N, CA, C and O atoms as a MOPAC input file, in Angstrom:
PM7 MOZYME 1SCF
protein

 N     35.91300 1   -45.37700 1    88.13500 1
 C     36.08700 1   -45.24000 1    86.69400 1
 C     34.71300 1   -45.30000 1    86.02800 1
 O     33.93500 1   -46.21800 1    86.28600 1
 N     34.41800 1   -44.32700 1    85.17600 1
 C     33.11900 1   -44.32400 1    84.51200 1
 C     33.19400 1   -45.12800 1    83.22100 1
 O     34.22100 1   -45.16000 1    82.54200 1
 N     32.09100 1   -45.76700 1    82.90600 1
 C     32.03000 1   -46.58400 1    81.69300 1
 C     31.82000 1   -45.69200 1    80.48400 1
 O     31.50100 1   -44.51000 1    80.61200 1
 N     32.00500 1   -46.27400 1    79.31100 1
 C     31.81300 1   -45.54700 1    78.06300 1
 C     30.37500 1   -45.05900 1    77.93800 1
 O     30.12700 1   -43.94600 1    77.47300 1
 N     29.43500 1   -45.89200 1    78.35300 1
 C     28.01900 1   -45.51900 1    78.28100 1
 C     27.72600 1   -44.32600 1    79.19100 1
 O     26.97300 1   -43.42700 1    78.81700 1
 N     28.31800 1   -44.31900 1    80.38100 1
 C     28.12300 1   -43.20300 1    81.31800 1
 C     28.76600 1   -41.93000 1    80.77100 1
 O     28.19200 1   -40.84800 1    80.89400 1
 N     29.93800 1   -42.04700 1    80.17600 1
 C     30.62300 1   -40.88700 1    79.60200 1
 C     29.79400 1   -40.29800 1    78.46800 1
 O     29.70200 1   -39.07900 1    78.32500 1
 N     29.19000 1   -41.17300 1    77.66100 1
 C     28.34000 1   -40.70900 1    76.57600 1
 C     27.14900 1   -39.94400 1    77.12200 1
 O     26.78700 1   -38.89100 1    76.59900 1
 N     26.53800 1   -40.47500 1    78.17600 1
 C     25.40900 1   -39.78200 1    78.79600 1
 C     25.83000 1   -38.42300 1    79.33400 1
 O     25.07700 1   -37.45500 1    79.22900 1
 N     27.02800 1   -38.34100 1    79.90800 1
 C     27.50700 1   -37.07600 1    80.45600 1
 C     27.74600 1   -36.03700 1    79.36700 1
 O     27.38800 1   -34.87200 1    79.54100 1
 N     28.33900 1   -36.43200 1    78.25800 1
 C     28.59600 1   -35.47700 1    77.18500 1
 C     27.28500 1   -34.99700 1    76.57100 1
 O     27.18500 1   -33.84500 1    76.14900 1
 N     26.29000 1   -35.86000 1    76.52000 1
 C     24.99800 1   -35.47800 1    75.94800 1
 C     24.27000 1   -34.43300 1    76.78500 1
 O     23.33800 1   -33.79200 1    76.30000 1
 N     24.68300 1   -34.25700 1    78.03200 1
 C     24.06500 1   -33.25500 1    78.90400 1
 C     24.72400 1   -31.88400 1    78.76300 1
 O     24.20200 1   -30.89400 1    79.27700 1
 N     25.85000 1   -31.81500 1    78.08000 1
 C     26.57300 1   -30.55700 1    77.92900 1
 C     25.86700 1   -29.65000 1    76.93000 1
 O     25.39100 1   -30.10500 1    75.89000 1
 N     25.80600 1   -28.36400 1    77.25500 1
 C     25.09200 1   -27.39400 1    76.42100 1
 C     25.58000 1   -27.34100 1    74.99000 1
 O     24.77500 1   -27.31000 1    74.06000 1
 N     26.89100 1   -27.33000 1    74.80200 1
 C     27.43400 1   -27.25700 1    73.43800 1
 C     27.00600 1   -28.48600 1    72.63800 1
 O     26.62900 1   -28.37400 1    71.47200 1
 N     27.06400 1   -29.64000 1    73.26000 1
 C     26.68400 1   -30.87100 1    72.57300 1
 C     25.19800 1   -30.82800 1    72.19800 1
 O     24.83000 1   -31.14100 1    71.06500 1
 N     24.35600 1   -30.44100 1    73.15000 1
 C     22.91000 1   -30.35300 1    72.88300 1
 C     22.61600 1   -29.34000 1    71.78100 1
 O     21.82700 1   -29.61100 1    70.87600 1
 N     23.25500 1   -28.17000 1    71.85900 1
 C     23.04100 1   -27.14900 1    70.83200 1
 C     23.53600 1   -27.61300 1    69.46900 1
 O     22.92600 1   -27.29700 1    68.44700 1
 N     24.63100 1   -28.35500 1    69.44500 1
 C     25.14500 1   -28.89400 1    68.17900 1
 C     24.19800 1   -29.94000 1    67.60700 1
 O     24.01800 1   -30.01200 1    66.39100 1
 N     23.58800 1   -30.75500 1    68.47200 1
 C     22.60500 1   -31.73900 1    68.00000 1
 C     21.37200 1   -31.04800 1    67.42000 1
 O     20.83600 1   -31.47000 1    66.39500 1
 N     20.93300 1   -29.98900 1    68.08300 1
 C     19.79600 1   -29.21500 1    67.57000 1
 C     20.16200 1   -28.60500 1    66.22400 1
 O     19.35900 1   -28.61500 1    65.29200 1
 N     21.39000 1   -28.06700 1    66.12700 1
 C     21.85400 1   -27.49700 1    64.86600 1
 C     21.88000 1   -28.56100 1    63.77200 1
 O     21.48500 1   -28.29500 1    62.63700 1
 N     22.33800 1   -29.74500 1    64.10500 1
 C     22.36900 1   -30.84200 1    63.13300 1
 C     20.96800 1   -31.11400 1    62.58400 1
 O     20.79300 1   -31.27900 1    61.37700 1
 N     19.98700 1   -31.15900 1    63.45800 1
 C     18.59700 1   -31.39700 1    63.02500 1
 C     18.08400 1   -30.25300 1    62.16000 1
 O     17.36700 1   -30.47900 1    61.18400 1
 N     18.44800 1   -29.03500 1    62.51400 1
 C     18.00200 1   -27.87400 1    61.73900 1
 C     18.67100 1   -27.82100 1    60.36900 1
 O     18.04200 1   -27.43600 1    59.38300 1
 N     19.93000 1   -28.20100 1    60.30700 1
 C     20.62500 1   -28.25600 1    59.01800 1
 C     19.99500 1   -29.34600 1    58.15100 1
 O     19.76500 1   -29.14700 1    56.95800 1
 N     19.72400 1   -30.47700 1    58.75200 1
 C     19.09500 1   -31.58100 1    58.01100 1
 C     17.76700 1   -31.13400 1    57.41500 1
 O     17.47000 1   -31.43000 1    56.25800 1
 N     16.98000 1   -30.43100 1    58.19400 1
 C     15.69400 1   -29.91100 1    57.70600 1
 C     15.90200 1   -28.91200 1    56.57400 1
 O     15.16400 1   -28.92300 1    55.58900 1
 N     16.91000 1   -28.04700 1    56.71500 1
 C     17.17400 1   -27.01400 1    55.71400 1
 C     17.58900 1   -27.61300 1    54.37200 1
 O     17.33000 1   -27.02600 1    53.32200 1
 N     18.22000 1   -28.75600 1    54.40400 1
 C     18.68900 1   -29.38000 1    53.16600 1
 C     17.52400 1   -29.68700 1    52.22500 1
 O     17.65800 1   -29.55500 1    51.00900 1
 N     16.40000 1   -30.09100 1    52.77600 1
 C     15.25800 1   -30.43500 1    51.93900 1
 C     14.64700 1   -29.22200 1    51.25000 1
 O     13.92700 1   -29.37100 1    50.26300 1
 N     14.92400 1   -28.02700 1    51.75800 1
 C     14.42700 1   -26.81200 1    51.13200 1
 C     15.44100 1   -26.17200 1    50.18800 1
 O     15.15300 1   -25.15000 1    49.56400 1
 N     16.62300 1   -26.76800 1    50.08400 1
 C     17.64600 1   -26.24500 1    49.18200 1
 C     17.31700 1   -26.63700 1    47.74900 1
 O     16.63300 1   -27.63200 1    47.50900 1
 N     17.81200 1   -25.84200 1    46.79200 1
 C     17.69900 1   -26.28900 1    45.40500 1
 C     18.38900 1   -27.64700 1    45.25900 1
 O     19.43200 1   -27.89000 1    45.86600 1
 N     17.81100 1   -28.50400 1    44.47100 1
 C     18.30700 1   -29.87700 1    44.34600 1
 C     19.79600 1   -29.93700 1    44.01500 1
 O     20.51700 1   -30.79200 1    44.52900 1
 N     20.25100 1   -29.03100 1    43.15800 1
 C     21.65800 1   -29.04600 1    42.74100 1
 C     22.61900 1   -28.72300 1    43.87800 1
 O     23.79900 1   -29.06500 1    43.80200 1
 N     22.12700 1   -28.06400 1    44.94000 1
 C     22.99100 1   -27.67900 1    46.05800 1
 C     22.93900 1   -28.65400 1    47.22700 1
 O     23.76600 1   -28.57100 1    48.13500 1
 N     21.99600 1   -29.55900 1    47.21800 1
 C     21.84200 1   -30.47000 1    48.35800 1
 C     23.06300 1   -31.33900 1    48.60000 1
 O     23.50400 1   -31.50400 1    49.73700 1
 N     23.60600 1   -31.89200 1    47.52400 1
 C     24.71100 1   -32.83000 1    47.67700 1
 C     25.99000 1   -32.10200 1    48.08400 1
 O     26.64900 1   -32.49900 1    49.04500 1
 N     26.33800 1   -31.06200 1    47.37600 1
 C     27.60000 1   -30.38400 1    47.65100 1
 C     27.51900 1   -29.54500 1    48.92400 1
 O     28.33000 1   -29.72600 1    49.83200 1
 N     26.57000 1   -28.64600 1    49.00200 1
 C     26.46900 1   -27.73500 1    50.14200 1
 C     25.86000 1   -28.44200 1    51.35100 1
 O     26.40200 1   -28.36900 1    52.45400 1
 N     24.75200 1   -29.11600 1    51.14800 1
 C     24.05400 1   -29.76800 1    52.25600 1
 C     24.91100 1   -30.80700 1    52.95600 1
 O     24.98200 1   -30.83200 1    54.18400 1
 N     25.55700 1   -31.65900 1    52.18400 1
 C     26.42100 1   -32.68200 1    52.78400 1
 C     27.58400 1   -32.05500 1    53.54000 1
 O     27.95600 1   -32.52100 1    54.61700 1
 N     28.15100 1   -31.00700 1    52.97900 1
 C     29.27600 1   -30.34200 1    53.64400 1
 C     28.83300 1   -29.74000 1    54.97500 1
 O     29.54100 1   -29.85200 1    55.97600 1
 N     27.65000 1   -29.09400 1    54.98700 1
 C     27.14500 1   -28.51800 1    56.23200 1
 C     26.92500 1   -29.60200 1    57.28700 1
 O     27.31000 1   -29.44100 1    58.44500 1
 N     26.30900 1   -30.69600 1    56.87800 1
 C     26.09600 1   -31.80400 1    57.82000 1
 C     27.41400 1   -32.36000 1    58.34100 1
 O     27.54500 1   -32.64200 1    59.53200 1
 N     28.38300 1   -32.51700 1    57.45900 1
 C     29.68000 1   -33.06000 1    57.86800 1
 C     30.40300 1   -32.14300 1    58.85500 1
 O     31.06100 1   -32.62500 1    59.77700 1
 N     30.28500 1   -30.83600 1    58.67100 1
 C     30.89700 1   -29.91800 1    59.63400 1
 C     30.29300 1   -30.11800 1    61.02100 1
 O     31.01700 1   -30.20200 1    62.01300 1
 N     28.96700 1   -30.19400 1    61.08600 1
 C     28.32400 1   -30.34000 1    62.39600 1
 C     28.64200 1   -31.70900 1    63.00200 1
 O     28.87400 1   -31.80600 1    64.20700 1
 N     28.65500 1   -32.74800 1    62.19900 1
 C     29.02600 1   -34.07600 1    62.70900 1
 C     30.46100 1   -34.06900 1    63.24400 1
 O     30.74500 1   -34.68100 1    64.27400 1
 N     31.35500 1   -33.38400 1    62.54900 1
 C     32.73700 1   -33.27400 1    63.02700 1
 C     32.79900 1   -32.48900 1    64.33100 1
 O     33.56700 1   -32.82700 1    65.23100 1
 N     31.99300 1   -31.44400 1    64.42600 1
 C     31.94100 1   -30.68000 1    65.67900 1
 C     31.53600 1   -31.59100 1    66.83500 1
 O     32.16000 1   -31.56800 1    67.89600 1
 N     30.50300 1   -32.38500 1    66.63300 1
 C     30.03700 1   -33.30100 1    67.67800 1
 C     31.13000 1   -34.29900 1    68.04800 1
 O     31.33800 1   -34.58300 1    69.22700 1
 N     31.81600 1   -34.82100 1    67.06300 1
 C     32.87700 1   -35.78800 1    67.29400 1
 C     34.02500 1   -35.17100 1    68.09900 1
 O     34.49400 1   -35.75800 1    69.07400 1
 N     34.46500 1   -33.99600 1    67.68600 1
 C     35.57700 1   -33.34500 1    68.38200 1
 C     35.19600 1   -32.95300 1    69.80600 1
 O     36.00900 1   -33.08100 1    70.72100 1
 N     33.97800 1   -32.48000 1    69.99900 1
 C     33.56400 1   -32.11600 1    71.35300 1
 C     33.49700 1   -33.34900 1    72.24300 1
 O     33.93500 1   -33.31100 1    73.39200 1
 N     32.95500 1   -34.43200 1    71.72200 1
 C     32.87700 1   -35.67100 1    72.50300 1
 C     34.26500 1   -36.15800 1    72.89900 1
 O     34.49000 1   -36.58000 1    74.03300 1
 N     35.17500 1   -36.09600 1    71.96500 1
 C     36.54400 1   -36.53100 1    72.23400 1
 C     37.19400 1   -35.62100 1    73.27700 1
 O     37.87600 1   -36.09900 1    74.18300 1
 N     36.98200 1   -34.31200 1    73.14500 1
 C     37.53600 1   -33.35700 1    74.11700 1
 C     36.93900 1   -33.58900 1    75.49800 1
 O     37.63600 1   -33.46900 1    76.50600 1
 N     35.67100 1   -33.91600 1    75.54700 1
 C     34.99500 1   -34.14200 1    76.83200 1
 C     35.54400 1   -35.38700 1    77.52900 1
 O     35.74200 1   -35.39300 1    78.74400 1
 N     35.78500 1   -36.42800 1    76.75600 1
 C     36.16000 1   -37.72000 1    77.34000 1
 C     37.64900 1   -37.90600 1    77.59100 1
 O     38.02600 1   -38.74700 1    78.40600 1
 N     38.50700 1   -37.14500 1    76.91400 1
 C     39.94600 1   -37.37000 1    77.02300 1
 C     40.67700 1   -36.06900 1    77.32200 1
 O     40.89700 1   -35.24500 1    76.43400 1
 N     41.04500 1   -35.90200 1    78.57700 1
 C     41.67800 1   -34.66900 1    79.02200 1
 C     43.00800 1   -34.40800 1    78.31700 1
 O     43.36200 1   -33.25100 1    78.08800 1
 N     43.74400 1   -35.45300 1    77.97200 1
 C     45.06200 1   -35.25900 1    77.35900 1
 C     44.99500 1   -34.61400 1    75.97100 1
 O     45.99500 1   -34.07100 1    75.50200 1
 N     43.84600 1   -34.66400 1    75.31200 1
 C     43.70600 1   -34.03200 1    73.98900 1
 C     42.63200 1   -32.94300 1    74.00300 1
 O     42.18800 1   -32.49000 1    72.94800 1
 N     42.22400 1   -32.53300 1    75.17800 1
 C     41.09800 1   -31.59800 1    75.31200 1
 C     41.30800 1   -30.28600 1    74.55800 1
 O     40.41400 1   -29.83400 1    73.84200 1
 N     42.46500 1   -29.68200 1    74.71100 1
 C     42.70300 1   -28.39200 1    74.05200 1
 C     42.74800 1   -28.56200 1    72.53500 1
 O     42.14900 1   -27.77400 1    71.80300 1
 N     43.44600 1   -29.57100 1    72.06900 1
 C     43.55800 1   -29.81500 1    70.62500 1
 C     42.18500 1   -30.09200 1    70.01300 1
 O     41.84500 1   -29.53300 1    68.97000 1
 N     41.40300 1   -30.94600 1    70.65600 1
 C     40.07900 1   -31.28400 1    70.12600 1
 C     39.12000 1   -30.09800 1    70.22000 1
 O     38.24100 1   -29.93800 1    69.37400 1
 N     39.29100 1   -29.27500 1    71.24100 1
 C     38.47600 1   -28.06100 1    71.34300 1
 C     38.79600 1   -27.12200 1    70.19300 1
 O     37.89100 1   -26.52700 1    69.60700 1
 N     40.05900 1   -26.98600 1    69.86800 1
 C     40.45000 1   -26.13800 1    68.74000 1
 C     39.90900 1   -26.69500 1    67.42200 1
 O     39.49600 1   -25.92900 1    66.55100 1
 N     39.90700 1   -28.00600 1    67.27100 1
 C     39.34600 1   -28.62600 1    66.06100 1
 C     37.84000 1   -28.37800 1    65.98500 1
 O     37.29900 1   -28.11400 1    64.91100 1
 N     37.16900 1   -28.46600 1    67.13600 1
 C     35.74100 1   -28.16800 1    67.19900 1
 C     35.48900 1   -26.73700 1    66.72300 1
 O     34.61300 1   -26.49000 1    65.89400 1
 N     36.26600 1   -25.80500 1    67.25800 1
 C     36.10000 1   -24.39200 1    66.91900 1
 C     36.38700 1   -24.15500 1    65.44200 1
 O     35.66300 1   -23.41000 1    64.78200 1
 N     37.44100 1   -24.78200 1    64.91800 1
 C     37.78100 1   -24.63900 1    63.50600 1
 C     36.62700 1   -25.11800 1    62.63100 1
 O     36.25300 1   -24.43500 1    61.67700 1
 N     36.05400 1   -26.29000 1    62.94400 1
 C     34.93200 1   -26.80700 1    62.17100 1
 C     33.72100 1   -25.89000 1    62.27700 1
 O     33.00200 1   -25.68100 1    61.29900 1
 N     33.50200 1   -25.34900 1    63.45900 1
 C     32.37000 1   -24.44300 1    63.64600 1
 C     32.52400 1   -23.20100 1    62.75600 1
 O     31.57200 1   -22.79100 1    62.09300 1
 N     33.71900 1   -22.60800 1    62.74600 1
 C     33.91000 1   -21.39500 1    61.94800 1
 C     33.83100 1   -21.67800 1    60.45500 1
 O     33.36500 1   -20.83000 1    59.69400 1
 N     34.27200 1   -22.83600 1    60.02600 1
 C     34.10100 1   -23.20800 1    58.61900 1
 C     32.62100 1   -23.37600 1    58.29200 1
 O     32.15100 1   -22.93500 1    57.24300 1
 N     31.89700 1   -24.01600 1    59.20100 1
 C     30.45100 1   -24.17200 1    59.03700 1
 C     29.79000 1   -22.79800 1    58.93500 1
 O     28.99700 1   -22.54500 1    58.02900 1
 N     30.12600 1   -21.92200 1    59.87100 1
 C     29.50600 1   -20.59100 1    59.91100 1
 C     29.79900 1   -19.81300 1    58.62500 1
 O     28.91400 1   -19.13600 1    58.10200 1
 N     31.01400 1   -19.90100 1    58.11800 1
 C     31.36600 1   -19.20800 1    56.87300 1
 C     30.54600 1   -19.72200 1    55.70500 1
 O     30.06700 1   -18.93700 1    54.88700 1
 N     30.38300 1   -21.02500 1    55.62200 1
 C     29.59400 1   -21.60600 1    54.53300 1
 C     28.12500 1   -21.21000 1    54.65300 1
 O     27.47900 1   -20.92000 1    53.64600 1
 N     27.59900 1   -21.19500 1    55.86000 1
 C     26.20500 1   -20.77600 1    56.06500 1
 C     26.02800 1   -19.33200 1    55.61400 1
 O     25.05700 1   -19.00400 1    54.93300 1
 N     26.95800 1   -18.47900 1    55.98900 1
 C     26.85500 1   -17.06600 1    55.58900 1
 C     26.91000 1   -16.91100 1    54.07700 1
 O     26.19700 1   -16.08200 1    53.51300 1
 N     27.74400 1   -17.69500 1    53.42200 1
 C     27.80400 1   -17.64000 1    51.97300 1
 C     26.46500 1   -18.06100 1    51.35800 1
 O     26.03600 1   -17.51200 1    50.34400 1
 N     25.82300 1   -19.03200 1    51.98300 1
 C     24.57000 1   -19.58000 1    51.45200 1
 C     23.35200 1   -18.71100 1    51.75600 1
 O     22.27600 1   -18.95700 1    51.21200 1
 N     23.49900 1   -17.71000 1    52.60500 1
 C     22.36100 1   -16.86300 1    52.97100 1
 C     22.61200 1   -15.40900 1    52.61400 1
 O     22.03300 1   -14.50800 1    53.22100 1
 N     23.46100 1   -15.18100 1    51.64200 1
 C     23.80100 1   -13.81800 1    51.24300 1
 C     22.54000 1   -13.08500 1    50.77800 1
 O     21.76300 1   -13.61900 1    49.98600 1
 N     22.34900 1   -11.89500 1    51.26200 1
 C     21.15900 1   -11.11000 1    50.89600 1
 C     21.31800 1   -10.37800 1    49.56800 1
 O     20.38300 1    -9.72500 1    49.10500 1
 N     22.46900 1   -10.47900 1    48.96400 1
 C     22.71700 1    -9.84700 1    47.68100 1
 C     21.86000 1   -10.53100 1    46.62200 1
 O     21.86400 1   -11.75800 1    46.51900 1
 N     21.13900 1    -9.76000 1    45.85000 1
 C     20.23000 1   -10.34000 1    44.85100 1
 C     20.96700 1   -11.06800 1    43.72900 1
 O     20.39100 1   -11.90700 1    43.03700 1
 N     22.26300 1   -10.73300 1    43.55700 1
 C     23.05300 1   -11.41100 1    42.52500 1
 C     23.45600 1   -12.82200 1    42.94900 1
 O     23.80400 1   -13.65200 1    42.10900 1
 N     23.40800 1   -13.08800 1    44.23900 1
 C     23.80400 1   -14.39100 1    44.76200 1
 C     22.57300 1   -15.25500 1    45.01200 1
 O     21.50300 1   -14.74800 1    45.34800 1
 N     22.73500 1   -16.54100 1    44.84800 1
 C     21.63800 1   -17.46900 1    45.11100 1
 C     21.48800 1   -17.65700 1    46.62000 1
 O     22.47800 1   -17.86100 1    47.32300 1
 N     20.28300 1   -17.59100 1    47.10300 1
 C     20.01700 1   -17.86000 1    48.51300 1
 C     19.74700 1   -19.35300 1    48.64600 1
 O     18.63000 1   -19.82500 1    48.43100 1
 N     20.78400 1   -20.07400 1    49.00200 1
 C     20.68800 1   -21.52600 1    49.07900 1
 C     19.92700 1   -21.95800 1    50.32300 1
 O     19.16300 1   -22.92200 1    50.28300 1
 N     20.13400 1   -21.24300 1    51.43300 1
 C     19.40300 1   -21.54600 1    52.66200 1
 C     18.30600 1   -20.49300 1    52.82600 1
 O     18.58200 1   -19.29500 1    52.87600 1
 N     17.07900 1   -20.95200 1    52.90800 1
 C     15.94900 1   -20.03200 1    53.07200 1
 C     16.02100 1   -19.35400 1    54.44100 1
 O     16.53800 1   -19.91400 1    55.40800 1
 N     15.49300 1   -18.14700 1    54.49200 1
 C     15.48600 1   -17.38300 1    55.73300 1
 C     14.74100 1   -18.12800 1    56.84200 1
 O     15.14200 1   -18.07500 1    58.00400 1
 N     13.66800 1   -18.81600 1    56.48500 1
 C     12.89900 1   -19.56500 1    57.48900 1
 C     13.71700 1   -20.70000 1    58.11200 1
 O     13.41900 1   -21.13400 1    59.22500 1
 N     14.72300 1   -21.17400 1    57.41900 1
 C     15.63100 1   -22.18900 1    57.96500 1
 C     16.84400 1   -21.55400 1    58.63700 1
 O     17.38200 1   -22.08600 1    59.60700 1
 N     17.26400 1   -20.40800 1    58.10600 1
 C     18.44800 1   -19.74600 1    58.65600 1
 C     18.21600 1   -19.23300 1    60.07500 1
 O     19.10100 1   -19.35700 1    60.92100 1
 N     17.05500 1   -18.66600 1    60.35000 1
 C     16.78800 1   -18.07300 1    61.66500 1
 C     16.96300 1   -19.09200 1    62.79500 1
 O     17.66500 1   -18.79400 1    63.76100 1
 N     16.35200 1   -20.28600 1    62.71700 1
 C     16.59200 1   -21.26500 1    63.78800 1
 C     18.05200 1   -21.73200 1    63.85000 1
 O     18.57600 1   -21.98400 1    64.93500 1
 N     18.70200 1   -21.84500 1    62.70000 1
 C     20.11400 1   -22.23700 1    62.68400 1
 C     20.95900 1   -21.16200 1    63.36000 1
 O     21.88100 1   -21.47700 1    64.11300 1
 N     20.64800 1   -19.89700 1    63.09300 1
 C     21.39500 1   -18.79300 1    63.69900 1
 C     21.22300 1   -18.78300 1    65.21200 1
 O     22.15500 1   -18.44500 1    65.94300 1
 N     20.05200 1   -19.14900 1    65.67900 1
 C     19.80200 1   -19.23600 1    67.12400 1
 C     20.70800 1   -20.30500 1    67.75300 1
 O     21.32500 1   -20.07700 1    68.79300 1
 N     20.77400 1   -21.45400 1    67.11300 1
 C     21.65300 1   -22.52800 1    67.60200 1
 C     23.10700 1   -22.10000 1    67.54600 1
 O     23.87600 1   -22.39400 1    68.46200 1
 N     23.49200 1   -21.41400 1    66.48700 1
 C     24.87000 1   -20.96400 1    66.34600 1
 C     25.23100 1   -19.97300 1    67.45300 1
 O     26.33800 1   -20.02200 1    67.98800 1
 N     24.31800 1   -19.08800 1    67.79500 1
 C     24.57600 1   -18.12900 1    68.87900 1
 C     24.75700 1   -18.86200 1    70.20800 1
 O     25.62700 1   -18.50700 1    71.00400 1
 N     23.93700 1   -19.87900 1    70.44300 1
 C     24.06700 1   -20.67500 1    71.67300 1
 C     25.41000 1   -21.41000 1    71.71500 1
 O     26.05800 1   -21.48500 1    72.75900 1
 N     25.81100 1   -21.94300 1    70.57500 1
 C     27.09300 1   -22.65600 1    70.50000 1
 C     28.24800 1   -21.69000 1    70.76100 1
 O     29.18600 1   -22.03000 1    71.48300 1
 N     28.19000 1   -20.49800 1    70.18500 1
 C     29.26400 1   -19.52100 1    70.39000 1
 C     29.38200 1   -19.12400 1    71.85400 1
 O     30.48900 1   -18.96700 1    72.36800 1
 N     28.25700 1   -18.96200 1    72.52400 1
 C     28.27300 1   -18.62900 1    73.94400 1
 C     28.89400 1   -19.77200 1    74.74100 1
 O     29.71800 1   -19.54100 1    75.62600 1
 N     28.50100 1   -20.99800 1    74.43000 1
 C     29.05700 1   -22.16700 1    75.10600 1
 C     30.53600 1   -22.35700 1    74.82200 1
 O     31.28700 1   -22.80800 1    75.68700 1
 N     30.96000 1   -22.01000 1    73.59800 1
 C     32.36600 1   -22.17100 1    73.21800 1
 C     33.26700 1   -21.30100 1    74.07600 1
 O     34.35700 1   -21.72500 1    74.46000 1
 N     32.83000 1   -20.10000 1    74.37800 1
 C     33.64500 1   -19.20000 1    75.20600 1
 C     33.92000 1   -19.84900 1    76.55900 1
 O     35.05600 1   -19.85200 1    77.03400 1
 N     32.88600 1   -20.39300 1    77.16800 1
 C     33.02100 1   -21.02600 1    78.48100 1
 C     33.85500 1   -22.30400 1    78.37900 1
 O     34.73800 1   -22.54200 1    79.20300 1
 N     33.57500 1   -23.11500 1    77.37700 1
 C     34.27100 1   -24.38500 1    77.22800 1
 C     35.75500 1   -24.17600 1    76.96400 1
 O     36.59300 1   -24.89500 1    77.50800 1
 N     36.07800 1   -23.20400 1    76.14000 1
 C     37.47100 1   -22.94900 1    75.79400 1
 C     38.27000 1   -22.56000 1    77.03900 1
 O     39.39700 1   -23.01500 1    77.23300 1
 N     37.67400 1   -21.71500 1    77.87700 1
 C     38.33100 1   -21.33800 1    79.13100 1
 C     38.52400 1   -22.55600 1    80.01800 1
 O     39.58700 1   -22.74000 1    80.61100 1
 N     37.49200 1   -23.38600 1    80.10700 1
 C     37.57500 1   -24.60600 1    80.92400 1
 C     38.67100 1   -25.52900 1    80.39400 1
 O     39.48600 1   -26.03100 1    81.16800 1
 N     38.69400 1   -25.75200 1    79.09400 1
 C     39.67000 1   -26.66400 1    78.48700 1
 C     41.09900 1   -26.17000 1    78.72200 1
 O     41.98800 1   -26.96500 1    79.02600 1
 N     41.31700 1   -24.87900 1    78.58300 1
 C     42.65700 1   -24.34600 1    78.80100 1
 C     43.05700 1   -24.43100 1    80.26100 1
 O     44.22100 1   -24.69200 1    80.56800 1
 N     42.10700 1   -24.21300 1    81.17400 1
 C     42.43500 1   -24.30400 1    82.60500 1
 C     42.77300 1   -25.74700 1    82.98400 1
 O     43.61600 1   -25.97200 1    83.85300 1
 N     42.13300 1   -26.71900 1    82.34800 1
 C     42.41500 1   -28.12300 1    82.60800 1
 C     43.77400 1   -28.52900 1    82.05400 1
 O     44.44600 1   -29.39600 1    82.61300 1
 N     44.17500 1   -27.90100 1    80.95800 1
 C     45.45400 1   -28.21300 1    80.32500 1
 C     46.63200 1   -27.75900 1    81.18900 1
 O     47.66700 1   -28.42400 1    81.24200 1
 N     46.46200 1   -26.62100 1    81.86200 1
 C     47.54600 1   -26.07600 1    82.67500 1
 C     47.46800 1   -26.48700 1    84.12100 1
 O     48.43800 1   -26.31900 1    84.85900 1
 N     46.33700 1   -27.02400 1    84.55200 1
 C     46.16600 1   -27.34600 1    85.96300 1
 C     46.30200 1   -28.75600 1    86.22200 1
 O     46.18500 1   -29.18700 1    87.36900 1

């Protein structure tokens, strides 16, 4: 039986978890470059989505009986995060660019890594649910 500390170490080695942590740091950095009026509403929401993603992935990793459900919650939070990011980086001149391009590019890189990992993880989680 593995201890809680060992399980935590194991989840921290997973690609999705690492990429989500990197994304969290990049979002945190981006908040300081946002217009002050958007930091609280938009910035906090973005951080909360990523924190929820980390929480759901950790729970899915550690508890097989809820793996599929927690994986779906992770994915749902990710897509909500992605939608909000896209809204904040609209190239339309009529819309405010809340997230600067210099912050968006590294975030987009992390998001692409997470999406790639999600495909693999989702297949794994479903195979564990039926097997």
